[in-house]
C-alpha positions in Angstrom: -164.3 -150.0 -197.8 -165.8 -154.0 -197.3 -163.6 -156.7 -199.2 -164.9 -159.7 -199.6 -161.3 -161.8 -199.6 -160.8 -165.1 -201.2 -158.5 -168.3 -200.7 -156.6 -168.5 -203.8 -155.2 -171.4 -203.0 -158.2 -173.1 -202.6 -159.8 -171.7 -205.9 -156.8 -172.8 -207.8 -157.6 -176.2 -206.0 -161.0 -176.3 -207.7 -160.2 -175.5 -211.0 -157.3 -177.7 -211.9 -159.4 -180.6 -210.4 -161.9 -179.8 -214.0 -160.9 -182.1 -216.8 -159.3 -180.4 -220.1 -162.4 -178.3 -221.9 -162.7 -179.3 -225.3 -162.6 -175.9 -227.5 -162.6 -177.5 -231.3 -166.6 -178.6 -230.7 -169.4 -178.1 -232.9 -171.4 -174.9 -233.4 -174.7 -175.3 -231.2 -178.4 -174.7 -232.0 -178.7 -170.7 -230.8 -180.8 -170.2 -227.5 -181.9 -167.5 -228.9 -181.9 -164.8 -231.8 -181.4 -161.4 -231.2 -182.6 -158.3 -233.5 -180.2 -154.7 -234.0 -179.7 -152.3 -236.1 -176.2 -152.0 -234.5 -174.3 -155.1 -232.9 -171.5 -153.3 -231.2 -168.4 -155.9 -230.5 -166.7 -154.5 -227.0 -168.4 -152.4 -224.4 -165.0 -150.3 -223.8 -165.3 -146.3 -224.0 -165.4 -146.6 -228.3 -168.1 -148.8 -228.0 -170.0 -147.3 -225.4 -169.6 -143.6 -227.6 -171.2 -145.9 -230.3 -173.8 -147.1 -228.9 -174.5 -144.1 -226.9 -174.6 -142.1 -230.1 -176.7 -144.5 -231.8 -179.2 -144.4 -228.6 -180.4 -140.9 -229.0 -180.3 -141.7 -232.7 -183.5 -143.8 -231.8 -181.5 -147.2 -233.2 -182.1 -150.5 -231.8 -178.2 -151.5 -230.0 -176.9 -154.9 -228.8 -173.7 -154.8 -227.3 -171.2 -157.4 -226.0 -168.5 -157.2 -224.0 -166.1 -160.2 -223.0 -166.3 -159.1 -218.6 -169.7 -157.9 -217.5 -168.3 -153.9 -217.1 -169.0 -151.4 -219.6 -166.0 -149.0 -220.0 -162.9 -150.6 -220.9 -160.0 -148.4 -220.2 -161.5 -146.8 -216.9 -163.7 -149.7 -215.4 -162.6 -153.5 -216.8 -159.1 -152.5 -217.5 -158.7 -150.7 -214.2 -156.9 -147.3 -215.9 -159.3 -145.1 -214.5 -157.0 -141.7 -214.9 -158.1 -139.9 -217.5 -155.4 -138.9 -220.3 -155.8 -135.9 -221.8 -153.6 -133.1 -223.4 -153.7 -129.2 -220.9 -154.8 -127.3 -224.0 -157.9 -129.1 -224.5 -158.9 -129.9 -221.3 -158.4 -126.2 -220.3 -161.4 -125.8 -223.2 -162.9 -128.9 -223.1 -163.0 -129.4 -226.3 -164.4 -132.7 -226.2 -167.7 -135.3 -227.9 -170.7 -134.2 -225.8 -170.7 -137.5 -224.5 -167.0 -137.4 -223.1 -167.9 -134.5 -221.5 -171.0 -135.4 -220.0 -169.0 -138.4 -218.7 -166.5 -135.9 -216.9 -169.6 -134.2 -215.5 -171.4 -137.4 -214.0 -167.9 -138.2 -212.7 -167.6 -134.7 -210.6 -171.6 -135.1 -209.3 -170.6 -138.4 -208.3 -167.6 -137.4 -206.3 -168.1 -133.8 -205.1 -165.1 -133.3 -207.3 -163.5 -134.2 -210.9 -160.2 -136.0 -209.1 -161.6 -138.2 -206.2 -157.9 -139.9 -206.0 -155.7 -136.4 -205.6 -153.5 -137.5 -208.9 -151.2 -135.6 -210.6 -151.2 -137.6 -213.7 -154.5 -136.4 -214.8 -157.5 -134.4 -213.8 -159.5 -137.0 -212.9 -158.6 -140.1 -211.1 -161.6 -142.4 -209.6 -162.6 -146.0 -208.7 -163.2 -148.4 -212.0 -166.5 -149.7 -210.4 -167.7 -146.0 -210.3 -166.8 -145.5 -214.3 -168.7 -148.9 -214.9 -171.8 -147.5 -213.2 -171.7 -143.9 -214.1 -171.5 -145.2 -217.9 -174.7 -147.7 -217.3 -176.6 -144.8 -216.4 -175.4 -142.7 -219.6 -176.6 -145.4 -221.8 -180.1 -145.9 -220.3 -180.6 -142.0 -219.6 -179.4 -141.9 -223.8 -182.0 -144.6 -224.5 -185.0 -143.0 -222.7 -184.1 -139.8 -224.1 -183.2 -141.2 -228.0 -186.0 -143.5 -227.6 -183.4 -145.9 -228.7 -183.4 -149.5 -227.9 -180.6 -150.6 -225.7 -179.8 -154.7 -225.6 -176.8 -155.3 -223.1 -174.8 -158.8 -223.1 -172.2 -158.7 -220.4 -169.6 -161.6 -220.2 -170.2 -162.5 -224.3 -167.7 -162.9 -227.1 -168.2 -163.2 -230.9 -167.3 -166.3 -231.6 -168.5 -166.3 -235.6 -169.4 -163.7 -238.4 -171.6 -165.5 -241.2 -171.1 -163.4 -245.0 -172.7 -163.3 -248.1 -171.1 -161.8 -251.0 -173.2 -159.2 -252.6 -171.8 -157.9 -255.6 -168.4 -156.3 -255.2 -169.0 -156.4 -251.7 -169.3 -158.9 -248.6 -172.0 -158.2 -245.9 -172.2 -159.2 -242.4 -175.4 -161.5 -242.6 -175.9 -162.8 -238.9 -172.8 -163.1 -235.5 -172.6 -165.6 -233.2 -172.0 -165.0 -229.9 -171.9 -167.1 -226.9 -172.5 -165.2 -223.4 -171.6 -167.3 -219.9 -172.6 -167.6 -216.5 -171.2 -169.6 -213.0 -172.3 -173.1 -213.8 -174.2 -175.0 -210.8 -171.4 -175.0 -207.7 -169.1 -173.0 -209.5 -167.8 -170.0 -208.3 -169.2 -166.4 -209.2 -167.5 -164.1 -211.8 -164.5 -162.2 -212.0 -162.8 -165.1 -209.1 -160.3 -166.0 -211.9 -158.0 -164.2 -213.7 -158.3 -164.2 -217.6 -155.7 -166.1 -218.5 -158.0 -169.4 -216.6 -161.2 -168.4 -218.6 -160.5 -167.1 -221.8 -160.6 -170.5 -223.8 -163.5 -171.6 -221.9 -165.3 -168.2 -222.8 -165.2 -168.7 -226.0 -165.9 -172.5 -226.7 -169.6 -173.8 -227.0 -169.9 -176.6 -224.4 -170.7 -175.9 -220.8 -168.0 -176.7 -218.3 -167.7 -176.5 -214.8 -167.2 -173.2 -214.4 -169.7 -171.6 -217.0 -173.0 -172.2 -218.4 -173.4 -170.9 -222.3 -176.1 -169.3 -223.9 -175.6 -168.9 -227.3 -177.0 -166.2 -228.9 -177.4 -165.5 -232.6 -177.7 -161.2 -233.7 -179.5 -160.5 -236.9 -180.6 -157.7 -238.3 -183.8 -155.5 -237.3 -186.9 -156.9 -239.4 -187.7 -152.9 -239.8 -185.3 -150.8 -241.9 -185.1 -147.0 -243.7 -185.4 -147.0 -247.4 -184.0 -144.1 -249.4 -181.7 -143.4 -252.1 -178.0 -143.8 -252.7 -175.2 -141.3 -252.8 -176.1 -140.1 -256.9 -179.6 -140.7 -256.5 -180.5 -143.8 -258.0 -181.5 -147.0 -256.0 -179.3 -149.0 -254.2 -179.3 -152.0 -252.4 -177.3 -150.9 -248.7 -177.1 -152.9 -245.7 -179.7 -153.0 -243.4 -177.7 -153.2 -240.0 -173.9 -152.4 -238.9 -171.5 -154.1 -237.0 -169.1 -152.1 -235.2 -165.6 -153.8 -233.9 -165.3 -151.9 -230.9 -163.3 -154.7 -229.1 -159.6 -154.2 -227.6 -157.7 -156.0 -230.1 -159.6 -156.1 -233.6 -161.5 -159.0 -232.9 -163.8 -159.1 -235.3 -161.4 -157.8 -238.6 -159.2 -161.0 -237.5 -162.4 -163.4 -237.5 -163.8 -161.7 -240.8 -160.2 -161.7 -242.5 -160.4 -158.3 -243.9 -156.7 -156.6 -244.3 -155.1 -155.3 -241.3 -151.7 -154.8 -240.0 -150.3 -155.4 -236.8 -147.0 -154.4 -234.9 -144.0 -152.6 -236.1 -144.5 -151.0 -240.0 -142.0 -151.1 -242.6 -139.5 -147.8 -242.2 -140.7 -145.6 -245.3 -141.4 -141.4 -245.9 -144.5 -141.9 -244.4 -142.9 -143.9 -241.2 -139.9 -142.3 -241.3 -138.9 -142.7 -237.3 -140.1 -146.8 -237.9 -137.5 -149.3 -236.1 -137.9 -151.5 -238.3 -136.8 -151.3 -242.4 -139.7 -154.4 -242.8 -142.5 -155.5 -240.6 -142.4 -156.6 -237.7 -146.2 -158.2 -236.6 -144.7 -159.6 -233.1 -144.1 -156.3 -231.5 -146.8 -154.1 -230.3 -146.6 -151.6 -226.9 -146.9 -153.3 -223.9 -150.1 -154.4 -222.0 -150.7 -153.8 -218.2 -152.6 -155.6 -215.6 -153.4 -152.8 -213.2 -154.6 -153.5 -209.3 -154.8 -151.8 -206.4 -152.9 -151.1 -203.5 -154.1 -149.3 -200.3 -151.7 -147.1 -197.6 -151.9 -148.4 -194.3 -151.3 -147.2 -190.9 -149.3 -150.2 -190.2 -147.2 -152.7 -191.7 -148.3 -155.5 -193.6 -146.7 -158.7 -193.6 -146.1 -159.3 -197.7 -145.3 -163.1 -198.7 -142.9 -163.5 -201.8 -145.1 -164.8 -204.4 -143.3 -168.1 -205.5 -142.8 -166.5 -209.2 -141.7 -163.7 -207.9 -137.9 -164.1 -208.5 -138.4 -164.9 -212.6 -139.4 -161.5 -212.6 -137.6 -159.4 -210.2 -134.9 -158.4 -212.0 -137.3 -156.1 -214.8 -139.2 -153.9 -211.7 -137.1 -150.3 -211.8 -138.3 -146.8 -211.1 -136.6 -146.2 -214.7 -135.3 -142.7 -214.2 -134.1 -140.9 -211.2 -136.3 -138.1 -211.5 -139.0 -141.1 -210.9 -137.3 -143.1 -208.1 -139.7 -142.0 -205.1 -142.4 -144.8 -203.6 -144.6 -141.4 -202.9 -144.4 -140.3 -206.2 -144.9 -143.4 -207.9 -147.7 -144.2 -205.2 -150.0 -141.2 -206.1 -149.0 -141.1 -209.8 -152.5 -142.8 -210.4 -153.7 -142.3 -206.8 -157.6 -143.3 -207.3 -159.4 -142.7 -203.9 -157.7 -140.1 -201.0 -160.1 -139.8 -198.0 -157.8 -137.3 -196.4 -155.2 -134.8 -198.5 -151.2 -134.9 -197.2 -149.0 -132.8 -196.8 -147.5 -131.5 -199.9 -144.3 -133.0 -201.5 -142.5 -132.5 -204.1 -139.5 -135.0 -206.3 -138.1 -134.4 -209.7 -139.8 -131.2 -210.5 -143.2 -132.8 -209.4 -145.4 -131.3 -207.0 -148.1 -134.0 -205.6 -149.8 -134.7 -201.9 -148.5 -136.9 -199.6 -150.3 -140.6 -199.2 -152.2 -141.1 -196.3 -153.7 -144.5 -194.9 -156.7 -145.2 -196.6 -155.4 -143.8 -199.9 -156.0 -146.3 -202.9 -153.5 -146.4 -205.8 -154.2 -148.1 -209.1 -150.8 -148.8 -210.7 -149.7 -148.7 -214.3 -146.1 -148.7 -214.4 -143.7 -149.2 -217.5 -141.3 -150.6 -215.6 -143.5 -152.2 -213.5 -146.6 -153.9 -214.3 -146.6 -153.5 -218.5 -145.5 -156.6 -219.6 -143.9 -156.0 -223.2 -143.0 -159.6 -225.2 -141.8 -158.4 -229.1 -141.4 -162.0 -230.7 -143.3 -164.6 -232.5 -142.1 -166.8 -229.3 -144.1 -164.9 -226.6 -146.5 -161.7 -228.7 -149.9 -161.7 -226.9 -151.9 -160.6 -230.2 -151.6 -163.5 -232.7 -151.0 -162.6 -236.3 -152.5 -164.0 -239.3 -150.0 -166.7 -240.0 -150.5 -168.3 -236.2 -154.4 -167.8 -236.3 -154.3 -169.8 -239.2 -151.9 -172.5 -237.9 -153.7 -172.7 -234.7 -157.1 -173.3 -236.7 -158.5 -170.0 -235.6 -159.6 -169.1 -238.7 -161.6 -172.3 -239.6 -165.4 -172.4 -238.8 -166.0 -172.2 -235.1 -161.9 -172.1 -234.3 -161.9 -168.5 -233.0 -160.8 -168.5 -229.4 -160.0 -164.8 -229.1 -156.9 -164.7 -231.0 -154.8 -164.0 -228.0 -151.5 -166.1 -226.9 -153.0 -167.5 -223.3 -149.3 -168.2 -221.8 -148.7 -164.7 -222.0 -151.5 -163.1 -220.3 -150.8 -165.5 -217.2 -147.6 -164.5 -217.2 -148.3 -160.8 -217.5 -150.5 -161.7 -214.4 -148.0 -162.6 -212.8 -145.9 -160.1 -213.8 -148.6 -157.7 -212.0 -148.4 -159.4 -208.8 -144.7 -159.6 -208.8 -144.3 -155.6 -209.4 -147.0 -155.2 -205.9 -144.6 -157.3 -204.2 -141.5 -155.3 -205.6 -143.3 -152.3 -204.5 -143.5 -153.2 -200.9 -140.6 -155.2 -200.1 -138.0 -154.8 -203.3 -134.4 -153.3 -203.1 -133.3 -154.0 -206.2 -133.7 -151.7 -209.3 -133.0 -152.8 -213.5 -132.2 -149.8 -214.3 -130.7 -147.3 -211.6 -129.0 -150.0 -209.7 -128.7 -150.5 -206.0 -129.0 -148.5 -202.9 -132.4 -147.0 -204.9 -135.1 -149.0 -203.8 -136.1 -149.1 -200.0 -139.3 -151.6 -198.7 -142.8 -149.5 -198.0 -144.9 -152.0 -196.2 -147.4 -150.3 -194.9 -149.2 -150.7 -198.2 -152.0 -153.9 -198.6 -153.1 -155.5 -202.1 -156.8 -155.1 -202.8 -158.4 -158.2 -203.5 -161.7 -159.7 -203.3 -165.3 -159.0 -205.7 -166.1 -156.0 -203.7 -162.1 -154.4 -204.2 -162.1 -151.3 -206.9 -161.1 -153.8 -209.7 -164.0 -156.4 -208.7 -162.2 -159.8 -209.0 -161.2 -162.2 -205.9 -157.9 -161.6 -207.8 -157.1 -158.1 -207.7 -156.1 -157.6 -211.1 -158.2 -155.8 -213.8 -160.7 -157.8 -215.2 -159.2 -157.2 -218.8 -155.4 -155.8 -219.3 -155.3 -152.4 -220.6 -153.9 -152.9 -224.3 -152.5 -150.2 -226.3 -152.5 -151.9 -229.2 -154.5 -154.4 -231.4 -154.8 -155.2 -235.5 -155.1 -152.2 -237.0 -157.2 -152.4 -240.4 -155.6 -151.3 -243.9 -158.4 -148.6 -245.1 -159.5 -148.6 -248.6 -157.0 -148.4 -251.0 -157.3 -145.3 -253.2 -154.9 -143.5 -256.2 -153.1 -141.9 -253.1 -153.0 -144.9 -250.9 -152.5 -148.0 -253.1 -152.2 -150.0 -250.4 -154.8 -149.1 -248.4 -155.8 -145.8 -246.5 -154.1 -145.1 -243.0 -152.7 -142.3 -241.1 -149.0 -142.2 -241.0 -146.9 -141.0 -238.4 -145.9 -137.8 -240.3 -149.6 -136.9 -240.2 -149.4 -135.9 -236.6 -145.6 -135.8 -235.4 -144.3 -132.3 -234.7 -141.2 -133.7 -235.3 -139.2 -131.5 -238.5 -136.9 -134.0 -239.6 -134.5 -132.4 -240.2 -131.8 -134.7 -238.1 -128.9 -136.4 -240.2 -130.3 -139.5 -238.9 -133.4 -139.5 -241.5 -130.8 -138.7 -244.2 -128.9 -141.7 -243.2 -131.4 -144.4 -242.9 -133.9 -143.4 -245.7 -132.9 -143.7 -249.6 -132.5 -139.9 -251.1 -135.9 -141.2 -252.9 -137.6 -141.7 -249.5 -135.8 -138.8 -248.2 -137.0 -136.4 -250.7 -140.7 -138.0 -250.7 -140.2 -137.6 -246.9 -139.9 -133.3 -247.0 -142.0 -133.3 -250.2 -144.8 -135.2 -248.1 -144.4 -132.1 -245.9 -143.9 -129.3 -248.1 -147.5 -128.3 -248.5 -147.8 -126.6 -251.8 -144.4 -126.9 -252.9 -144.6 -130.3 -252.9 -144.5 -130.6 -256.5 -141.1 -128.1 -256.6 -139.1 -130.6 -254.3 -140.2 -133.5 -256.2 -138.7 -131.5 -259.7 -135.5 -130.5 -257.1 -135.9 -127.0 -257.9 -136.5 -126.8 -253.7 -133.6 -128.8 -252.2 -135.2 -131.0 -249.3 -132.6 -129.2 -246.3 -135.0 -125.6 -247.5 -138.1 -127.3 -246.8 -139.6 -125.6 -244.3 -141.0 -126.8 -240.5 -143.8 -127.9 -240.7 -146.4 -126.2 -238.2 -149.8 -128.9 -238.5 -151.1 -132.3 -239.0 -153.2 -133.3 -242.2 -156.5 -132.1 -242.5 -158.7 -135.0 -243.5 -161.4 -134.1 -246.0 -163.9 -136.6 -244.2 -162.8 -136.2 -240.7 -165.4 -137.0 -238.4 -163.7 -136.6 -234.8 -161.0 -135.8 -232.9 -157.7 -136.4 -230.3 -154.8 -135.2 -229.1 -152.6 -136.6 -227.2 -148.3 -137.4 -227.3 -146.6 -139.8 -229.1 -146.4 -142.1 -226.3 -144.5 -145.3 -226.5 -144.2 -148.5 -224.1 -142.0 -150.6 -226.7 -141.2 -154.1 -226.3 -138.6 -155.4 -225.6 -135.9 -157.2 -227.3 -135.7 -160.6 -226.5 -138.0 -163.6 -225.5 -138.8 -163.7 -222.4 -139.5 -160.0 -221.7 -138.3 -160.5 -217.9 -135.4 -162.2 -219.6 -132.2 -160.4 -217.1 -131.1 -157.7 -218.4 -133.0 -157.5 -221.6 -133.3 -154.1 -223.3 -136.3 -152.2 -224.9 -136.3 -152.5 -228.6 -133.9 -150.5 -230.0 -135.3 -147.4 -231.9 -138.9 -148.3 -231.1 -138.9 -144.7 -228.8 -137.9 -142.6 -231.9 -140.7 -141.9 -233.2 -142.0 -141.0 -229.5 -142.7 -137.0 -228.9 -145.0 -134.5 -229.1 -148.2 -134.3 -232.0 -150.4 -131.6 -233.3 -154.0 -132.0 -232.4 -155.2 -134.6 -235.0 -158.6 -135.7 -236.6 -160.1 -139.1 -237.4 -161.0 -139.7 -240.8 -164.0 -142.0 -242.1 -161.6 -143.9 -244.5 -160.0 -144.9 -241.6 -163.4 -147.1 -240.0 -163.8 -148.6 -243.1 -162.0 -151.8 -243.8 -161.7 -153.3 -246.9 -164.6 -156.3 -248.6 -166.8 -155.8 -246.6 -169.2 -152.9 -246.9 -171.6 -153.3 -243.0 -168.3 -153.1 -240.7 -166.9 -150.3 -239.7 -164.3 -150.3 -236.8 -163.7 -147.9 -233.7 -161.2 -147.6 -231.6 -157.9 -148.5 -231.3 -157.9 -150.8 -234.4 -158.6 -148.0 -237.0 -156.2 -147.5 -239.7 -153.5 -146.1 -238.6 -149.9 -146.9 -237.8 -147.7 -148.2 -235.2 -146.3 -145.2 -234.4 -149.4 -143.2 -235.1 -151.5 -145.8 -232.8 -149.2 -144.6 -229.5 -150.6 -141.3 -229.8 -154.9 -142.9 -231.3 -155.5 -144.5 -228.3 -156.1 -142.8 -225.2 -159.5 -142.3 -223.5 -160.9 -139.0 -225.4 -160.1 -140.5 -228.8 -162.1 -143.6 -228.1 -164.8 -141.6 -227.4 -164.5 -139.7 -230.0 -164.1 -142.3 -232.5 -167.1 -144.4 -231.1 -169.4 -141.0 -231.2 -168.6 -141.1 -235.2 -169.5 -144.7 -235.5 -172.6 -144.5 -233.8 -173.7 -141.1 -235.6 -172.2 -142.8 -239.1 -174.3 -146.3 -238.7 -177.5 -143.9 -237.4 -177.1 -141.9 -240.8 -176.3 -144.4 -243.0 -179.7 -146.6 -241.9 -181.3 -143.3 -242.2 -180.3 -142.7 -245.6 -179.9 -145.6 -247.0 -176.4 -145.4 -248.1 -173.2 -147.5 -247.1 -170.3 -145.5 -245.6 -167.9 -146.6 -248.0 -169.9 -144.5 -250.8 -169.3 -141.3 -248.7 -165.8 -141.2 -248.9 -165.7 -142.9 -252.6 -165.3 -139.8 -254.7 -162.9 -137.9 -252.8 -161.3 -135.1 -252.9 -164.6 -134.1 -254.6 -167.0 -132.9 -252.8 -170.0 -135.4 -251.6 -173.3 -133.8 -250.3 -174.2 -137.0 -247.8 -170.6 -136.6 -246.2 -170.6 -133.2 -245.8 -174.6 -133.5 -244.2 -173.0 -136.5 -241.5 -170.4 -134.2 -241.0 -173.0 -130.9 -240.0 -174.8 -133.5 -237.9 -171.9 -134.4 -235.7 -171.4 -130.7 -235.2 -174.6 -130.0 -234.2 -174.8 -133.0 -232.0 -171.4 -131.3 -230.3 -169.4 -133.7 -231.3 -166.5 -132.0 -233.0 -164.9 -132.7 -235.9 -162.1 -130.1 -235.9 -160.0 -128.6 -233.1 -160.7 -124.2 -233.1 -158.4 -122.8 -235.4 -157.2 -125.3 -236.8 -157.9 -124.9 -240.7 -155.8 -124.8 -244.0 -156.3 -121.2 -243.4 -154.4 -121.2 -240.3 -150.9 -122.7 -240.1 -149.8 -121.3 -236.5 -150.8 -124.4 -234.2 -148.4 -123.8 -231.8 -151.1 -123.0 -229.3 -152.2 -126.4 -229.4 -149.4 -128.1 -226.5 
């Protein structure tokens, strides 16, 4: 593989010679106005799936993305190893677009797993994820006679809303698209921390020239009737937040949560009695490394010692370099000999093999305090002026991005030259110099610096759905809605009040809930639950374990001797296959904003399962189908769920359309008439 290596020293000299960028600049007159029926912010898997279904439905779809690749997790974030549950994989029970993605990966390489990895059935090169998804979107537009308008290297800067009766409505959105200025290096020369603030500034800079785009509803729109037959004033376009951190929900200032939820009967394994918005799951800058025949010269980075005390294999059963290398190996032209370590079978690395690294006690960066959290809270956004008109800068702490980048590069040096292990002690880690770090614009990550274009985000802002009698604070999918835990441990009786513990058991008791609340059935006699919550408004599916990469207790995250926040892993464990209810995608206050991907209405613990590849696709397919359906029927999505639990014919029609399009809303044999879900592992 040819690689154009770049001198990062010269680049650093070039960028530090620039004058400071003035970010608090007045808005410029838009350079162009673009019409859309759907404006999708974020080109990750959820955004792609949204566009895919809407294009097949014949709609005009605009997609903005901060990087120049579509695909998010499988491309720009570098995690091109599909996280899937074995049962779902065996039955190939996925959304139609996700199945098509898997088919095209297999067609591209002649096999589904060109990396011969052991964590997944499919590990591949990130660049190819972008290429395959781009082809899928073009094919969907052609097949459905939709129109696809792609805006790479583009961020949403502002939203214009107006009051429409009891609801607000997004009338237009202002975006900034950047491209290299004359004489400046090409895109992807610098890591995100050095360009993100510039990307959100209206002004041209020494790095970028800016194209200001105003997105507005398409002139033509469908007319129809409201839910109950009367004429209704309904949105004529939809904006979908498919960003990695919930940017639009912060920018629109709708109610949302961030970080740990307070412990309650719905979230009994929470590590905090009160909410903690600063502790979110760790983020990861991935990188690629290649096994070589000969030892390579490895120079210790100047920042290495700052982070060296963090790195570890984590557990004795994982303390093997070949095992870690092949965990997410994304390219393997020649199969090595069979190996086994810690009960795991894999094939040995051979020269030319390429591994993508995404390791908890490695390149995960896990800040968790108000001094270093990555995703700014509402109060932090307000104090930094980002909620003022024209003040939005992406809502992330740039210094934490920078440290995450250093942390990732330090992990590579630890892998090839390190001799310490923070969790397992001395005598475990040995150097492995026969590897090189892959950097260059034609390297797997497509960047001169070798890191992913954007960090892999496990958690961001999460909306609160609309309040109802059952959800007075706003609809949320909680821990107990999906976890297989039976909560009979003495721990829960100790940390929950008697009333809260009884409410927990009542919530798990199904038809016997009233008897538990009344006291005629003691909490200890409640049978172990055998399924997840079934939703009448289900529009998608997901299945994955509740998998935590917890924040660290102290700041900075790499502090010697630092530990994970106590109790954060308590909620981790197996989950039943679960559904995506439409209510989880509808924010409060705004009637033409839908939320897809990781920012739907889930709790901190539930979010640890609602974050992987196939879930993102299913959520996106639901958002695209719902928006297209709403335009066709001239109905607002919130009207479809306003009268639950009473039947709603229009909601049922939407669910039939999803089923007809092979976008399932429930797993086989997982209805209220079947309580035996143990086969779904």
